[in-house]
C-alpha positions, -999 to +999 in steps of 0.1 A: +223+061+220+221+098+200+254+091+178+230+056+168+202+075+161+223+102+144+235+076+120+204+055+115+185+090+101+218+100+077+214+064+062+172+068+064+180+098+043+203+087+015+184+052+010+153+073+009+174+099-017+185+073-040+152+055-038+133+088-053+154+093-084+156+059-091+118+058-094+120+091-112+141+073-139+127+045-144+087+057-140+086+079-165+106+054-196+076+029-185+050+055-190+065+066-225+063+031-231+027+025-220+017+055-234+027+042-273+013+007-268-019+018-248-049+038-258-059+067-238-087+053-226-074+027-206-056+057-182-084+066-175-104+044-167-076+026-142-075+063-128-111+063-123-105+019-103-077+041-082-095+070-072-123+045-058-096+024-042-074+055-028-106+064-010-114+032+005-079+027+015-076+059+038-102+045+060-087+008+060-055+019+072-074+039+101-040+056+110-025+028+128+008+033+103+011+064+124+010+053+156+031+022+150+063+050+138+054+076+164+047+060+193+069+052+221+064+013+231+075+004+270+096-026+250+097-045+215+066-069+233+045-039+234+052-031+202+050-065+185+014-065+200+003-033+189+019-044+152-009-074+157-034-051+168-029-029+137-023-058+114-055-076+124-078-045+122-061-032+092-070-070+073-101-078+091-115-037+082-096-044+044-125-076+044-153-052+051-143-029+024-142-055-009-171-071+005-192-033+008-175-026-029-186-058-042-223-054-032-225-020-040-202-019-077-224-014-102-237+016-082-204+031-072-193+025-109-226+047-118-220+075-091-179+081-105-194+082-142-184+050-154-215+029-150-198-006-170-167-008-148-184-025-118-174-065-122-133-042-127-139-021-096-150-051-077-118-071-084-098-043-084-109-039-043-085-068-039-059-045-038-067-031-007-067-068+006-024-065-001-021-033+011-035-037+045-013-068+046+020-047+036+013-010+055+021-023+087+053-040+075+064-009+060+055+013+095+080-012+110+105-007+087+101+034+087+099+032+127+139+014+125+147+041+100+156+005+069+153+026+045+174+001+024+149-027+021+122+000+013+144+015-013+149-025-028+105-026-024+102+009-049+130-004-073+110-038-075+075-021-079+090+000-102+102-026-123+072-048-122+061-025-151+085-034-173+086-071-168+045-074-164+026-043-173+045-039-209+043-071-217+006-074-211+000-041-227+014-056-258-007-092-252-042-075-240-039-041-255-063-027-229-069-015-193-062-053-175-026-049-189-022-021-158-044-037-135-025-067-132+008-048-129-008-031-099-016-061-085+017-078-095+033-046-076+015-048-045+018-086-044+056-079-047+052-056-019+034-082+006+053-107+001+092-089+003+085-069+030+063-101+050+100-125+040+125-099+054+107-090+083+118-103+118+080-095+132+059-119+116+017-119+123+008-138+153-025-150+164-036-121+191-059-088+198-069-071+223-093-047+221-078-021+253-052-015+232-075-016+197-096+011+216-057+028+229-045+027+191-076+042+179-079+074+196-047+083+186-050+068+149-083+086+146-070+126+156-042+122+132-060+112+102-087+138+112-058+163+112-043+150+078-079+157+061 
């Protein structure tokens, strides 16, 4: 058992290193091309929208990823039940976050200093749902040290700007090219991870299990802040 864990860690480290190297090669090339196609204002707008979405994602994840990765489960069934609770909780909270952002989109845009971006922020909030759909799947892969699959996910999301964002930047010549590229990347993540995963979401929820998971997740979330 110990030798098997060592092998898994060794392979995971290798795939993780390869992933980082490939991403660092591809991303600068894409950014250089996009910088020549779009005005600096486009990047500033997307940075503002991303700041709002990233802030909301902190609460939608609720630390359940760490729980799935770190917790010692009694058996596979216990793991699957916890995964289902985490998945449906994240998805529900993400829908709620989208509704809140939609209702207060213009006020949020004013607060972040971009009064005209209310509708764009509201549409971009759909990224929160896509992130929630794939984040728990990703936790399962990390728990199993399956960084080979995560490598292909990372490479896919790195290549999408070449296939989607750059062509759209040539056509649209505005920040929507970057936002649509982000949508395409998150959609790819959600579809790829779900299709490849042995675990699939099931209609199951347990409030007692949620309370147990939340007590752990809330503490780790506070410690990480």
